[in-house]
C-alpha positions as CSV (number, residue, x, y, z in Angstrom):
1,M,0.0,0.0,0.0
2,P,1.5,3.4,-1.0
3,D,2.3,5.8,1.8
4,Q,1.7,9.6,1.7
5,Q,5.2,10.3,0.3
6,D,4.4,7.9,-2.6
7,D,1.0,9.6,-3.1
8,D,2.6,13.1,-3.1
9,L,5.3,12.0,-5.6
10,N,2.8,10.3,-7.9
11,R,0.6,13.4,-7.9
12,D,3.6,15.7,-8.6
13,L,4.9,13.4,-11.3
14,T,1.5,13.2,-13.1
15,Q,1.0,16.9,-12.9
16,M,4.4,17.8,-14.1
17,A,4.6,15.1,-16.8
18,G,1.0,15.6,-18.1
19,S,0.2,11.9,-18.3
20,P,0.5,8.7,-16.2
21,A,2.7,7.1,-18.8
22,L,5.2,9.9,-18.7
23,A,5.0,10.0,-15.0
24,D,5.9,6.3,-14.9
25,E,8.9,7.0,-17.1
26,V,10.1,9.8,-14.9
27,R,9.7,7.7,-11.8
28,N,11.7,4.9,-13.4
29,S,14.4,7.4,-14.4
30,L,14.5,8.7,-10.8
31,H,15.2,5.1,-9.7
32,R,17.9,4.7,-12.3
33,L,19.5,7.9,-11.2
34,A,19.3,6.9,-7.5
35,D,21.1,3.7,-8.4
36,G,24.0,5.7,-9.9
37,A,23.2,5.8,-13.6
38,A,24.6,9.4,-13.8
39,S,26.6,11.5,-11.4
40,P,26.8,11.2,-7.6
41,E,25.0,14.5,-7.3
42,L,22.1,13.3,-9.4
43,A,22.0,10.1,-7.5
44,A,21.7,11.9,-4.2
45,M,19.0,14.3,-5.6
46,A,17.0,11.3,-6.9
47,R,17.2,9.5,-3.5
48,E,16.0,12.7,-1.8
49,V,13.0,13.0,-4.1
50,L,12.1,9.3,-3.9
51,S,12.3,9.4,-0.1
52,G,10.0,12.5,0.1
53,R,12.7,14.7,1.8
54,V,12.8,17.0,-1.2
55,L,9.8,17.8,-3.4
56,L,10.2,17.1,-7.1
57,R,9.4,20.7,-8.0
58,A,12.2,21.9,-5.7
59,A,14.7,19.5,-7.1
60,A,13.7,20.4,-10.7
61,G,14.3,24.1,-10.0
62,S,17.7,23.6,-8.3
63,E,20.8,25.2,-9.8
64,A,22.7,21.9,-9.3
65,L,20.2,20.0,-11.3
66,A,20.0,22.7,-14.0
67,A,23.8,22.5,-14.6
68,Q,23.7,18.6,-14.7
69,M,20.6,18.7,-17.0
70,S,22.1,21.2,-19.4
71,E,25.2,19.0,-19.8
72,A,23.1,15.9,-20.3
73,I,20.8,17.7,-22.8
74,G,23.9,18.8,-24.8
75,R,25.2,15.2,-24.9
76,F,21.7,14.0,-26.0
77,Q,21.5,16.6,-28.8
78,R,24.9,15.6,-30.1
79,W,23.9,11.9,-30.1
80,Q,20.6,12.7,-31.7
81,A,22.2,14.8,-34.5
82,E,24.4,11.8,-35.4
83,L,21.4,9.5,-36.0
84,T,20.4,8.6,-39.5
85,P,16.9,9.5,-40.6
86,E,16.0,5.8,-40.4
87,E,17.3,5.6,-36.8
88,Q,15.4,8.7,-35.9
89,E,12.2,7.3,-37.3
90,R,12.7,4.0,-35.4
91,L,13.3,5.8,-32.2
92,L,10.1,7.8,-32.6
93,A,8.1,4.7,-33.5
94,D,9.5,2.9,-30.4
95,A,8.5,5.8,-28.2
96,R,5.0,5.9,-29.7
97,T,4.6,2.2,-29.1
98,R,5.9,2.4,-25.6
99,F,3.4,5.2,-24.6
100,D,0.5,3.6,-26.5
101,E,1.0,0.5,-24.3
102,H,0.3,2.7,-21.3
103,G,-3.0,3.7,-22.9
104,D,-2.2,7.4,-23.4
């Protein structure tokens, strides 16, 4: 049974993401970050959000996260720019399929 922290996080995620499917993706990403998929700073932030000690909105607005996200977005944009048109289309089709499975 979810506790109040889980309920608050679920509410915030759904409001911020705009759909339950995207909220699930963000939650899964927070768990990956907490497990160390990126920097130690992002892992600590994700653990704080998942534990309920820090609200997602506060974490999203932090300067530390902004710097980390800016760097990550730059890496993603460089990776995306190197994709062939066929790879881009396959990636888009995969994303559509994934979110259609959630019923959105």
